[in-house]
C-alpha positions in Angstrom: 23.1 14.3 28.6 23.1 17.8 27.2 22.6 20.6 29.7 20.4 22.6 27.2 18.2 21.7 24.3 19.2 23.3 21.0 16.2 24.3 18.9 15.6 26.0 15.6 12.7 28.4 15.6 11.0 30.2 12.7 12.2 33.7 13.3 9.8 35.4 10.9 7.4 34.3 8.2 8.9 34.3 4.7 7.2 36.4 2.1 9.2 35.0 -0.8 12.0 32.6 -1.2 12.9 30.8 2.0 16.4 31.3 3.3 18.6 30.7 6.5 17.7 34.2 7.7 14.2 33.1 8.4 15.4 30.7 11.2 17.1 31.2 14.5 19.0 28.8 16.8 18.0 29.0 20.5 18.6 27.0 23.7 15.8 25.7 25.9 15.7 23.6 29.1 16.1 19.8 28.6 12.6 18.3 28.6 11.8 15.6 31.1 9.2 12.8 30.4 6.2 12.2 32.5 4.1 9.1 32.8 3.3 7.6 29.4 5.9 9.8 27.7 9.2 9.3 25.9 12.3 11.4 25.9 14.0 11.4 22.4 17.3 12.5 20.8 16.9 13.6 17.2 19.1 11.7 14.7 17.7 13.0 11.4 15.1 15.6 10.5 12.8 15.0 7.5 12.9 18.0 5.1 9.7 18.0 3.1 7.9 20.3 0.7 5.1 20.5 3.3 7.5 22.4 5.7 7.3 25.5 3.5 3.5 25.2 3.1 3.0 25.3 6.9 4.6 28.7 6.9 2.0 30.0 4.4 -1.2 29.1 6.2 -3.3 26.3 7.7 -3.1 23.0 5.8 -3.7 19.6 7.5 -2.1 21.2 10.5 -2.2 24.7 12.0 -0.1 27.4 10.3 3.3 28.1 11.9 3.8 31.5 13.5 6.9 33.6 14.1 8.9 32.6 17.1 7.5 29.0 17.1 9.7 25.9 17.1 10.0 24.8 13.5 7.7 21.8 13.0 8.8 18.6 11.2 9.0 14.9 11.5 12.2 13.3 12.7 13.9 10.0 13.2 15.0 9.7 16.8 16.4 7.5 19.4 14.7 6.8 22.8 16.9 8.1 25.6 14.4 7.6 28.4 11.1 5.8 28.5 8.2 6.1 30.9 5.8 4.1 28.8 5.5 0.4 28.2 6.7 -0.9 24.8 9.6 1.5 24.4 13.1 1.1 25.7 16.3 3.1 25.6 17.9 2.8 22.2 14.7 2.2 20.3 14.4 4.0 16.9 11.1 5.9 16.4 9.5 8.4 14.0 7.5 11.3 15.3 6.6 15.0 15.0 9.5 16.2 17.1 10.1 19.6 15.4 13.6 20.9 14.7 15.3 20.3 18.0 17.9 18.2 19.6 15.8 16.7 22.3 12.0 16.2 22.6 9.4 14.6 24.8 6.3 13.1 23.3 3.5 10.8 24.4 4.2 7.2 23.4 1.0 7.1 21.4 2.3 9.8 19.0 5.4 7.7 18.1 6.0 5.0 15.6 8.6 2.4 16.5 10.9 1.5 13.6 13.0 -1.6 12.8 16.6 -0.9 12.1 17.6 -0.3 8.5 20.8 0.1 6.6 21.4 2.9 5.8 19.4 4.3 8.6 18.3 7.3 6.4 16.1 5.0 4.4 13.7 5.2 7.4 13.1 8.8 6.5 13.0 8.4 2.7 12.0 5.0 1.2 10.2 3.9 4.4 9.3 7.4 5.5 7.0 10.2 4.5 8.2 10.3 0.9 7.9 6.6 0.4 4.5 6.3 2.0 3.2 9.3 -0.1 4.5 7.6 -3.2 3.1 4.2 -2.3 -0.4 5.1 -1.3 -0.8 7.9 -3.8 0.1 5.7 -6.7 -1.2 2.3 -5.6 -4.3 3.2 -3.6 -5.4 6.4 -5.4 -4.1 5.7 -8.9 -4.4 2.0 -9.1 -2.2 1.6 -12.1 -2.4 -1.5 -14.4 0.4 -3.3 -16.1 1.0 -1.6 -19.5 -0.3 1.8 -18.4 1.7 5.0 -19.1 2.3 7.0 -16.0 3.7 10.5 -16.2 5.4 11.9 -13.0 5.9 15.6 -12.5 8.8 16.6 -10.2 10.1 13.2 -11.0 13.6 13.8 -9.6 12.1 14.9 -6.2 12.0 12.8 -3.1 8.4 11.5 -3.8 8.5 11.5 -7.6 11.5 9.3 -8.0 9.9 6.6 -5.8 6.6 6.9 -7.7 8.3 6.2 -11.0 10.2 3.2 -9.6 7.0 1.7 -8.1 5.2 2.2 -11.4 8.0 0.3 -13.2 7.8 -2.5 -10.7 4.1 -2.7 -11.5 4.8 -3.1 -15.2 4.0 0.5 -16.2 5.7 2.7 -18.8 7.0 5.7 -16.9 7.8 9.2 -18.1 9.3 11.7 -15.7 9.2 15.5 -15.9 12.2 17.2 -14.3 14.3 20.4 -14.7 17.6 20.1 -16.4 19.6 17.5 -18.3 21.4 16.1 -15.3 18.1 15.3 -13.5 16.6 13.8 -16.6 19.7 11.6 -17.0 19.4 10.4 -13.4 15.8 9.3 -14.1 16.5 7.2 -17.2 20.1 6.0 -16.5 19.8 5.2 -12.8 16.2 5.1 -11.7 14.7 3.1 -14.6 12.3 5.6 -16.1 11.5 4.9 -19.7 11.8 8.5 -20.8 12.4 11.9 -19.3 11.1 15.4 -20.3 13.2 18.4 -19.4 10.6 21.2 -18.8 13.3 23.8 -19.1 14.3 22.8 -22.6 11.3 24.2 -24.5 7.7 23.4 -25.1 6.9 20.9 -22.3 3.4 20.0 -23.6 4.9 19.2 -27.0 7.6 17.1 -25.4 5.1 15.1 -23.3 3.0 14.4 -26.4 6.1 13.1 -28.2 7.0 10.9 -25.2 3.4 9.6 -24.9 2.1 9.0 -28.4 -0.6 6.7 -27.1 -1.8 9.0 -24.3 -1.4 9.0 -20.6 -3.2 6.7 -18.2 -2.0 8.3 -15.0 -0.5 11.7 -14.1 1.3 12.2 -10.8 1.5 15.9 -10.0 4.2 16.5 -7.3 4.9 17.7 -4.8 1.6 18.0 -3.0 0.4 16.9 0.4 -1.1 13.8 -1.3 -0.6 12.9 -4.9 -3.5 13.7 -7.2 -4.0 11.2 -10.0 -6.4 11.3 -12.9 -7.3 8.3 -15.0 -9.6 7.4 -17.9 -9.8 6.4 -21.5 -9.2 10.0 -22.9 -6.8 11.1 -20.2 -3.9 11.5 -22.7 -5.2 14.6 -24.4 -6.4 16.2 -21.2 -3.2 15.5 -19.2 -1.0 16.9 -22.0 -2.8 20.2 -21.5 -2.1 20.1 -17.8 1.6 19.4 -18.4 
């Protein structure tokens, strides 16, 4: 067991572009679990767009402040359990923050089944995958044959949205920046068409890609996907794009 707990704190609040200089590595005492708590060793930290938003102000959680442990979800392994239902070696997901070791109440943790590769537990089965799944299927409710346009389609959430839409029988158009990302969408991820917003008039390109209009528009990344749908959505969504 480590003698100290390595932590990354938010050294100061960024006013512009985020960089390594905004963080600082520190050492803290190793936390010990009490009754009903679990000691955890971080395996992988989930890097999400929301991390940056937390530095700018209050969202669905309190805003981060300078000197505070950087917040974030993480995939972790149980190293010591003082709660029923958890044993040493179990894989869990929780809001551990950016640190090597953490102690959390068992009720704040989600036990996970093993997966291969293990990183799928943070992506496909993690925050990105859950956002894509519920945002598209529960909020958007796409129907077979619909045309779904995904903004930031090469991002962690957007690429999964497009793939789920294809599974549901939709025609998918992804918006991304650069030829390489657009090629990834169509050649590897199964999107029907991709629009490079850096290549020129994005609205015109979306119109060309969606001659029959748009049934759903996934604007990403946001805390939860916002989707608009309706008979005349094509004209309105082209203006948004």
